[in-house]
N, C-alpha and C positions, 0 to 999 in steps of 0.2 A: 191924855185922852180927853176928847171933848166932853163937856158936861152932859150933852145929849147923845152920847156915843151909842152906836149900834154894835152889840157884841154877840158873836156866835161861838158856841162851843160844839165841836163835833165829837161824838163819843163821850157824852157827858156822864154816862153811868148813872149813879144815884145822886150826882150833883155835889160831891164832897167839896170840890174847889169853892163853890159858891156858898154852900152851907157853912163852911169854916170861916168864910170871909164876909158873911152877910152884913155885918155891921159896917164894913168898909165900902159897900157898894152904893154909889149915889142913886137916889130914887129916880133920877132923871135918865139913867141908863136904860136902854131897851135891850134886854137880855133874852136871847133865843138859845135854848138848849136842845140839842138834837142827839139822837142815838139810833143805830140800826135796829136795836131791840126795843119793841113796844113795852115790854115789861120794865125795862130800865126807865123809860120815859114816865110810865105811870108811877113808879116808886119815887122818882125825883120830884114829880109834881106835888106829891103830898107834903113835901118839905119846903118847897119854894113856889108857892102858888102865884106869885107876882110875875114870874117869867113866862115866856111863850115857849111852848113845847112842840117838837116836830120829830116824827119818825122819818129818817132820811139816810140816804147812802152818800158817803163822802165822795164817791166818784161821780155823783150827779146832784149837786147841791141846788135845791129848788128856789134860788133867788137870782135876781138880775145882776148885771155887772156892777162892780164898784158900789156895793150896797153897805158893807160893814166896815167899821173903823178898826176892829180887831177880831181875829179868829184864833181860837184855842183848839188844839188837838193833842191831848196829853196821853201818852202811853196807849195809843190806839192805831197809829198809822201802819205799824207792822202787821196789823190784822187785815188791812185792806188788800184785796187781790191785786189791784193796779195802783201802786203808790204814786207813780208819776202822774197818773190821771187825777188822783185826789189832790195832789199838790197844785196842779194846774187849775183845778176847780177852785181851790182856796184862793189862789192868786186872782182869779177872775172876779170873785165876789168881794175882794178887798178894795177899798178906796186907794187912790194913788199914794197917799201917805199912811196907809194902814199898816198894822203889824200882825205878823203871824207868830204865835207861840206854840212850840211843839216839844214836849218832854218825851224822853225815851230812855232806854237802857243801853249799857255798853256790853261788850262781849264777856267781861269779867263778872257780870251780875249773877249773884247766887252760885258762883262756880264751885264753892265747897259742897253744896247740896248735890251737884252733878257728880262730884268726886265720891261722895258717900255712896250714892246709888251704884256707880260704876264699880267701886270696891266690893260692895255687897254682892253684885251679880257676877263679879269675877271677870267682867269685860266692859268695854265702853258702852255708853248708852246707845241703844239701837238707832240707826240713822232714819228709820221710818217714822220715828217721832222726833222732831227737831228739838235738840237740847237747848237751843237758844232761839226761841220764836221771834225775838225782837231784832234779829240781824237783818230782816228785810228793810228796816229803817232803824238804824242804831246810832250810837254816839260816834262810831267809827266811820259810817258812810252817809249819815243824814245831811251833813253840810253839802256834800257833793250833789245829792239829789235835789236839795232845795235851791242850789245855785242855778239849776236849769230854768227855774221860774222866777227867782228873786235876784236882785242886784247885790244886796248886802245880807250876809248871814253871820250872826254872832253865836258863839258856842260857850256855854257855861256848865262846868262840871260841879256836881254835888257829891263831895266825898263823905261817905257814911258807911256804917257797918252795923250788923246785928250781933249781939253777944247773947247766945241762947243758953240758958241754964236748966231748962226743964225739958224732959224727954217727950211727953205727950203732945204738946203744941207743935213740935218740929215733925213728929211722925204724922200728925194729922195734916200738916201743910204739904208734906211730900206726897202723901197718899191722895190728896185732893187734886193734885196737878198732873201735868203731863208725865212726870217721872213715875207717879203712882201707877200709870197704865202698864208699866213694865214690872210691877210688883203686885199684880192682882191676886195671886194665890195667897191664902191666909198665912202660909208658912213664911212667905217673904215679908209680910208685915211684921210678924213676930221676930223674924231675924233682924229686920230694920230697927225695931224697938230695942233689941238687945245690943245691936251694933252701936247705936247712938248712946245708950246707957253706959256701955263700956268706954266709949270715947270721952264722955263727960266725966266719968269716974277718974279717968287718966289725966285729963287736961283741965278739969274744973268747969269748962264751958266750951261751946263751939262758936267760933267767930265766923260770920258769913259776910262776904263782901257785897255791898250794895253799890253798883256802878250805875248811877243815874245822872241825867243832865238835861239841859234846856237849850233849844235853838230859838233865836229870835230873828225872823226874816222880814226884810223890808225892801222897798224899791226907791 
């Protein structure tokens, strides 16, 4: 990366990537952090005041052609309505030798949680709530989508898992996400709590697959 590199992150959230690595960021880098959510931008700015902040849509990036040396879009492309358009925009604002970094999930990500909810309900998770929101841009199909705009695409998997030994954090996580929408009645929450407690009493812990990885795309 050039010493005076221009860096863009799309979907920066609260800026954890840069907060965790702030000691490694050269002061000469020009860091632009963007998100579709103004609230996220405001929260991020309190922790990294030296960066430039921008509320922006990944499908219409408000910069000229070949402006950035690197673009990051971690765990967010699957939320974009038109992924192909967003990727084309990212390619447009990258310099000829620039790099695009995109982290995402695989189909197996958190599959044990989906199984727990399905067993509790007695049927598969309802299709009206997508049980795998990341499949719009996943480890399984991301390279194919990136190849439409980039010449070289590298794929790196990160093998990991969670071993959960406490009931309440797992119940809270499930109830706060898309699976919790199908367990809105209080009796379902109590049943979920008991279901998880019984499983942990039997097995000692619940192991949850984390299928995540990174694409690096260049021309």
